[in-house]
Chimera marker file (.cmm) of the C-alpha trace (Angstrom):
<marker_set name="trace">
<marker id="1" x="-20.287" y="-21.533" z="-0.613" r="1" g="1" b="0" radius="0.5"/>
<marker id="2" x="-18.260" y="-18.511" z="0.528" r="1" g="1" b="0" radius="0.5"/>
<marker id="3" x="-15.554" y="-17.205" z="-1.776" r="1" g="1" b="0" radius="0.5"/>
<marker id="4" x="-12.444" y="-15.066" z="-1.427" r="1" g="1" b="0" radius="0.5"/>
<marker id="5" x="-10.006" y="-13.254" z="-3.721" r="1" g="1" b="0" radius="0.5"/>
<marker id="6" x="-6.376" y="-13.427" z="-2.605" r="1" g="1" b="0" radius="0.5"/>
<marker id="7" x="-3.669" y="-11.296" z="-4.195" r="1" g="1" b="0" radius="0.5"/>
<marker id="8" x="-0.077" y="-12.506" z="-4.081" r="1" g="1" b="0" radius="0.5"/>
<marker id="9" x="-1.380" y="-16.051" z="-3.830" r="1" g="1" b="0" radius="0.5"/>
<marker id="10" x="1.750" y="-17.822" z="-4.998" r="1" g="1" b="0" radius="0.5"/>
<marker id="11" x="3.974" y="-17.213" z="-1.966" r="1" g="1" b="0" radius="0.5"/>
<marker id="12" x="4.166" y="-16.133" z="1.638" r="1" g="1" b="0" radius="0.5"/>
<marker id="13" x="0.995" y="-15.190" z="3.449" r="1" g="1" b="0" radius="0.5"/>
<marker id="14" x="-1.071" y="-15.204" z="0.258" r="1" g="1" b="0" radius="0.5"/>
<marker id="15" x="-0.176" y="-18.825" z="-0.426" r="1" g="1" b="0" radius="0.5"/>
<marker id="16" x="-0.864" y="-19.818" z="3.170" r="1" g="1" b="0" radius="0.5"/>
<marker id="17" x="-4.257" y="-18.084" z="3.116" r="1" g="1" b="0" radius="0.5"/>
<marker id="18" x="-5.118" y="-19.831" z="-0.160" r="1" g="1" b="0" radius="0.5"/>
<marker id="19" x="-4.246" y="-23.206" z="1.380" r="1" g="1" b="0" radius="0.5"/>
<marker id="20" x="-6.241" y="-22.612" z="4.545" r="1" g="1" b="0" radius="0.5"/>
<marker id="21" x="-9.358" y="-21.179" z="2.907" r="1" g="1" b="0" radius="0.5"/>
<marker id="22" x="-9.462" y="-23.966" z="0.301" r="1" g="1" b="0" radius="0.5"/>
<marker id="23" x="-9.007" y="-26.569" z="3.033" r="1" g="1" b="0" radius="0.5"/>
<marker id="24" x="-12.017" y="-25.057" z="4.828" r="1" g="1" b="0" radius="0.5"/>
<marker id="25" x="-14.165" y="-25.415" z="1.698" r="1" g="1" b="0" radius="0.5"/>
<marker id="26" x="-14.087" y="-21.818" z="0.458" r="1" g="1" b="0" radius="0.5"/>
<marker id="27" x="-13.978" y="-21.017" z="-3.260" r="1" g="1" b="0" radius="0.5"/>
<marker id="28" x="-10.559" y="-19.338" z="-3.621" r="1" g="1" b="0" radius="0.5"/>
<marker id="29" x="-9.457" y="-17.062" z="-6.453" r="1" g="1" b="0" radius="0.5"/>
<marker id="30" x="-5.690" y="-16.729" z="-6.077" r="1" g="1" b="0" radius="0.5"/>
<marker id="31" x="-4.073" y="-13.957" z="-8.122" r="1" g="1" b="0" radius="0.5"/>
<marker id="32" x="-0.381" y="-13.820" z="-9.004" r="1" g="1" b="0" radius="0.5"/>
<marker id="33" x="1.751" y="-12.022" z="-11.585" r="1" g="1" b="0" radius="0.5"/>
<marker id="34" x="2.793" y="-15.085" z="-13.573" r="1" g="1" b="0" radius="0.5"/>
<marker id="35" x="0.833" y="-18.298" z="-12.962" r="1" g="1" b="0" radius="0.5"/>
<marker id="36" x="3.288" y="-20.281" z="-15.105" r="1" g="1" b="0" radius="0.5"/>
<marker id="37" x="5.912" y="-19.646" z="-12.377" r="1" g="1" b="0" radius="0.5"/>
<marker id="38" x="3.595" y="-20.514" z="-9.484" r="1" g="1" b="0" radius="0.5"/>
<marker id="39" x="4.203" y="-24.263" z="-9.406" r="1" g="1" b="0" radius="0.5"/>
<marker id="40" x="3.270" y="-24.755" z="-5.734" r="1" g="1" b="0" radius="0.5"/>
<marker id="41" x="0.034" y="-22.842" z="-6.175" r="1" g="1" b="0" radius="0.5"/>
<marker id="42" x="-0.865" y="-24.727" z="-9.355" r="1" g="1" b="0" radius="0.5"/>
<marker id="43" x="-0.175" y="-28.039" z="-7.609" r="1" g="1" b="0" radius="0.5"/>
<marker id="44" x="-2.405" y="-26.979" z="-4.734" r="1" g="1" b="0" radius="0.5"/>
<marker id="45" x="-5.178" y="-26.022" z="-7.174" r="1" g="1" b="0" radius="0.5"/>
<marker id="46" x="-5.033" y="-29.534" z="-8.656" r="1" g="1" b="0" radius="0.5"/>
<marker id="47" x="-5.542" y="-31.123" z="-5.235" r="1" g="1" b="0" radius="0.5"/>
<marker id="48" x="-8.466" y="-28.899" z="-4.207" r="1" g="1" b="0" radius="0.5"/>
<marker id="49" x="-10.969" y="-30.265" z="-6.760" r="1" g="1" b="0" radius="0.5"/>
<marker id="50" x="-12.084" y="-26.983" z="-8.282" r="1" g="1" b="0" radius="0.5"/>
<marker id="51" x="-12.093" y="-24.937" z="-5.084" r="1" g="1" b="0" radius="0.5"/>
<marker id="52" x="-8.978" y="-22.969" z="-6.012" r="1" g="1" b="0" radius="0.5"/>
<marker id="53" x="-8.574" y="-21.060" z="-9.255" r="1" g="1" b="0" radius="0.5"/>
<marker id="54" x="-5.284" y="-19.406" z="-10.198" r="1" g="1" b="0" radius="0.5"/>
<marker id="55" x="-5.572" y="-16.078" z="-12.020" r="1" g="1" b="0" radius="0.5"/>
<marker id="56" x="-3.008" y="-13.757" z="-13.608" r="1" g="1" b="0" radius="0.5"/>
<marker id="57" x="-2.881" y="-10.139" z="-12.481" r="1" g="1" b="0" radius="0.5"/>
<marker id="58" x="-2.900" y="-7.511" z="-15.187" r="1" g="1" b="0" radius="0.5"/>
<link id1="1" id2="2" r="1" g="1" b="0" radius="0.2"/>
<link id1="2" id2="3" r="1" g="1" b="0" radius="0.2"/>
<link id1="3" id2="4" r="1" g="1" b="0" radius="0.2"/>
<link id1="4" id2="5" r="1" g="1" b="0" radius="0.2"/>
<link id1="5" id2="6" r="1" g="1" b="0" radius="0.2"/>
<link id1="6" id2="7" r="1" g="1" b="0" radius="0.2"/>
<link id1="7" id2="8" r="1" g="1" b="0" radius="0.2"/>
<link id1="8" id2="9" r="1" g="1" b="0" radius="0.2"/>
<link id1="9" id2="10" r="1" g="1" b="0" radius="0.2"/>
<link id1="10" id2="11" r="1" g="1" b="0" radius="0.2"/>
<link id1="11" id2="12" r="1" g="1" b="0" radius="0.2"/>
<link id1="12" id2="13" r="1" g="1" b="0" radius="0.2"/>
<link id1="13" id2="14" r="1" g="1" b="0" radius="0.2"/>
<link id1="14" id2="15" r="1" g="1" b="0" radius="0.2"/>
<link id1="15" id2="16" r="1" g="1" b="0" radius="0.2"/>
<link id1="16" id2="17" r="1" g="1" b="0" radius="0.2"/>
<link id1="17" id2="18" r="1" g="1" b="0" radius="0.2"/>
<link id1="18" id2="19" r="1" g="1" b="0" radius="0.2"/>
<link id1="19" id2="20" r="1" g="1" b="0" radius="0.2"/>
<link id1="20" id2="21" r="1" g="1" b="0" radius="0.2"/>
<link id1="21" id2="22" r="1" g="1" b="0" radius="0.2"/>
<link id1="22" id2="23" r="1" g="1" b="0" radius="0.2"/>
<link id1="23" id2="24" r="1" g="1" b="0" radius="0.2"/>
<link id1="24" id2="25" r="1" g="1" b="0" radius="0.2"/>
<link id1="25" id2="26" r="1" g="1" b="0" radius="0.2"/>
<link id1="26" id2="27" r="1" g="1" b="0" radius="0.2"/>
<link id1="27" id2="28" r="1" g="1" b="0" radius="0.2"/>
<link id1="28" id2="29" r="1" g="1" b="0" radius="0.2"/>
<link id1="29" id2="30" r="1" g="1" b="0" radius="0.2"/>
<link id1="30" id2="31" r="1" g="1" b="0" radius="0.2"/>
<link id1="31" id2="32" r="1" g="1" b="0" radius="0.2"/>
<link id1="32" id2="33" r="1" g="1" b="0" radius="0.2"/>
<link id1="33" id2="34" r="1" g="1" b="0" radius="0.2"/>
<link id1="34" id2="35" r="1" g="1" b="0" radius="0.2"/>
<link id1="35" id2="36" r="1" g="1" b="0" radius="0.2"/>
<link id1="36" id2="37" r="1" g="1" b="0" radius="0.2"/>
<link id1="37" id2="38" r="1" g="1" b="0" radius="0.2"/>
<link id1="38" id2="39" r="1" g="1" b="0" radius="0.2"/>
<link id1="39" id2="40" r="1" g="1" b="0" radius="0.2"/>
<link id1="40" id2="41" r="1" g="1" b="0" radius="0.2"/>
<link id1="41" id2="42" r="1" g="1" b="0" radius="0.2"/>
<link id1="42" id2="43" r="1" g="1" b="0" radius="0.2"/>
<link id1="43" id2="44" r="1" g="1" b="0" radius="0.2"/>
<link id1="44" id2="45" r="1" g="1" b="0" radius="0.2"/>
<link id1="45" id2="46" r="1" g="1" b="0" radius="0.2"/>
<link id1="46" id2="47" r="1" g="1" b="0" radius="0.2"/>
<link id1="47" id2="48" r="1" g="1" b="0" radius="0.2"/>
<link id1="48" id2="49" r="1" g="1" b="0" radius="0.2"/>
<link id1="49" id2="50" r="1" g="1" b="0" radius="0.2"/>
<link id1="50" id2="51" r="1" g="1" b="0" radius="0.2"/>
<link id1="51" id2="52" r="1" g="1" b="0" radius="0.2"/>
<link id1="52" id2="53" r="1" g="1" b="0" radius="0.2"/>
<link id1="53" id2="54" r="1" g="1" b="0" radius="0.2"/>
<link id1="54" id2="55" r="1" g="1" b="0" radius="0.2"/>
<link id1="55" id2="56" r="1" g="1" b="0" radius="0.2"/>
<link id1="56" id2="57" r="1" g="1" b="0" radius="0.2"/>
<link id1="57" id2="58" r="1" g="1" b="0" radius="0.2"/>
</marker_set>
């Protein structure tokens, strides 16, 4: 399974890329500053059955 790391995954192009790659079956690691404030991204991760993981940037 291919995988991808996306920075700025909680909004804009990063969020759209995360959605599209996960929908195509890629393993997506979406990075954002504060995952607790990334409600749309967290909701998407729940629907993608383990294909999308949300990570905090440091």
